[in-house]
N, C-alpha and C positions, 0 to 999 in steps of 0.2 A: 503495499499499500504505498502510495505518497499524497504527497500534497503541494497543489500551484504554490505560489511564489506570495501570489495574495491570501491566500489562506494563512501562509506562514506569519505573514506581514500581520495579520489581525491576532491572529493567535499569541502571537509573543508580543503582541503591545510594541512591534518596530517598524520599520517601512520599507517598501517593495527596494527602495531607492539605496538605502541601507545594507538588504540584503543582499542587491546586485554589484554594489562595493566590497560587500566579504567575496562574495566571489571570483571578483574583478582581480583581488589580491590573493588569492586562493587560502583564505581564512576559511571559505565555507562554500566549496563549490556547489551546485546542483547535486544529486543523485542523475540527473538525468534531462535534456532539453527536446521538446518536442519537436515535430514538425514545423509547427506556428514560430517557433523562437521561445516560447513559456520556459522557465526553468522551473524544475519539481523535487521535492525533498522528501526522503525515505525515513522511516524509523531512525537511522541511524545519523543521516544528519540533522534529524529534531536533537536527538541527545548531544550534537557535537554544538550547536546553536542554544544550546541551554546552558552548556559549561561557558560556549563565550558571552553569553550576557552576565553570566555573572561573574566572571573574572573584571568585565567590564565595571559593573558594578562595585568591586574592590578596588575599583581605581587604576588597571593596570591598563598601557598601549596597546596598540594591534601586534608590533612585533612579539612583544613578550607574551601576549595571549598565542599566538602561533606554536610558538615554543612549548607553552605550557600545556597546550590542549594536543599537540603531535607526542606529547608522551615524553618532551627534555623535561628536568628536574631541576635546572640550573637556576629558575625562578621563585623556587622556595622561599628562598628568604625574602624576596621581596615580596612575593604575598605574605606572609608571617609580617614583613614591617605594615604592609597597607592595612590588615589585619586587626593590628596594634594600632595605627592610627585610627581605625573605622571606630573600634571599641572606645577610643579616646573623644573622638567626636562625639559617639552616641552618650554615652556620660554626661558631657557637655551639655547638646542638647535636651538630654532630661534634665540637668539643672535648672537650664534658660524658661522648660515649659513649665515648671513646678514652682519658679519663683513667679512666673506670670499668673497662673494659678491662683496663688498666694496673693498678689498683689488685688487680684481682681476678688475674690473673698471679700477681701480686708476692707477693700474699698467697699463693697457692697455691705457689708458689715457694719462701715461707721469704726474701723478699727484702727489703731497707729498705726502707720507702714516703718518698715524697719528698713533701715537701706542694706544690711548685711543678706536681710531675704532675696530683696528685689532684683537684686544686681550679681547674685551667684549664679555664674556662669558664662557671666560677661567679662573675660578677659579682654582688655585692649591692653594690657603691658605685654602680652606676648612677645609682639616684637620689639620690642622696646632697643635691644639690641645691636637689633637691622637696621632700624631705623635711624637711629645716632651715628653707627657706622659710617652708612651711605649718605649722609643728609645734617649727619651734627646732632649735638644735645640741643640745641636750641631750639630745632625743627621737631626734635621729639615731644619737647617742655611745650612748644609753641599747642602742637596737636593734643599733648594730654590734657591743657587746660581746657581746649574746647571741649573734649568731649566730656570730662565732669562736669560742662558748666549746661549738658544737654539735660533736658528732663527723661524721667523714663521712658515717655511715650517715644520722646525723639530716638532714644538709643535703641530701643527696638523696633522703629524706622529704619533708622538706620544700616541696624544690621540686618533687615529683612531685603531691604533693596539689595543689598549686596548679593546676598543667596537667590535675588529672583533673578539678578544679571548672569550669577554663574548658569544657576538651571536655564536659562536663554541659550546661553552659550552652548550647554552642553547638548542643547535639543537640537540648533542649528548645527553642529560636529556631525553628530549622528544621522542627520537628513542629508550630509554628504552637500549641505550650500557652501560654495566659496568665501573665503573669510573676506573678499573684496566686493561681496554682493551686498545687494541696498538693504535686505534683510538684517544681516550680520553688523554692517557699518550701524544699521539703527540700534544695534543691541548696543555697540560699541561707544555713539554717540554718550547713552545711558552709562555708561562705565564710566567713562570723562566726565561727566556731569557729578558721578556719585563720587570720584576724586578729588573733584575740585571743591564737595560739599565740606568732605575730611580734612580739605588744605584750607578752609576757611576762605573759601571763594577764590582761591590765587589756583586755578587754573595747570597743570603742568603743562612745559613748550614742547614743542615736536620730539627734544633728545630725551628728556626726563619721558615721556610717555611712552617710547620706543623702550630706553633703558627699564623701564616696569617690566613690560614687556618679557624680555631677555631675561628679569629677572626670576620672572614665573619660571619659564621654562629649566634655567640651569639651576634650583633651589627645588629639592624635592617637597619640602615644605609647604610652598607656593604651588608646584605642581598639582600635586594632591587635589587642591582647594579647584579643579579643573579637570579630575577625571585624571591625571597622568601628564606623563608627559605630550603626549599625542592631544589631547587637550589641551594641556599648557601651549604649544606650540602654533595651534588653530589662532587661541587668542594671541597671542604674539602677532601673528601674520595680519589678524585683524588689527589691532592698535595699530601696526607697521602701515598699513594702507590709509587707517585713519588720519596719523600724523601727514602721510604723504600729501593729503588730498585738501587738509582743513588745517597743518601747524605751520606750515612754511610761512 
């Protein structure tokens, strides 16, 4: 028994374009191609796709996924590192969810809010050393003062905007959209504006914006935010295209 590419896309929650891309790079070849050119997938291909999607969720890039699903074990350390990061991220998000729930309950009940409870999980200092190293202590202290001046609602909104941008980049990447396409550049515009908010209205220039994109790829901590090296490279290319069009 086999299934058409449209059926597999619907069942797996992905797109036909993504499946064709996986086939073109040899990651998920179709089991057969009909006389009409349609691609079909059997049970073995479905099992392979399941592993691919799982590894994508863990943040691995497509080359690393290909090695893992083809039976090579060299990337088990990478998988373990991603798993540790995911567990840490889950713990942090669970703490954020709990803190927001507590805030809502206390506000509805007229109880006094505790800052320690409200901001558990919102660690804006985690990249302090990185910021100070790249842009100086004054840059960090200014950003820190700005962040501490925000209300609880503003902090949540700022963080949510970042998560929405990351999600939309990932969706565009999985759909195979070019980094310089209008759709992706619209996401990049939001990204540029979000950075400007964090920089207190001081938007990055072309060199700074491109440099940030390069940092996303070079540093595994940042690359993990965009699904690994492949996703981060896509974001970097989008940022470079944006800078070339708008920041010269």
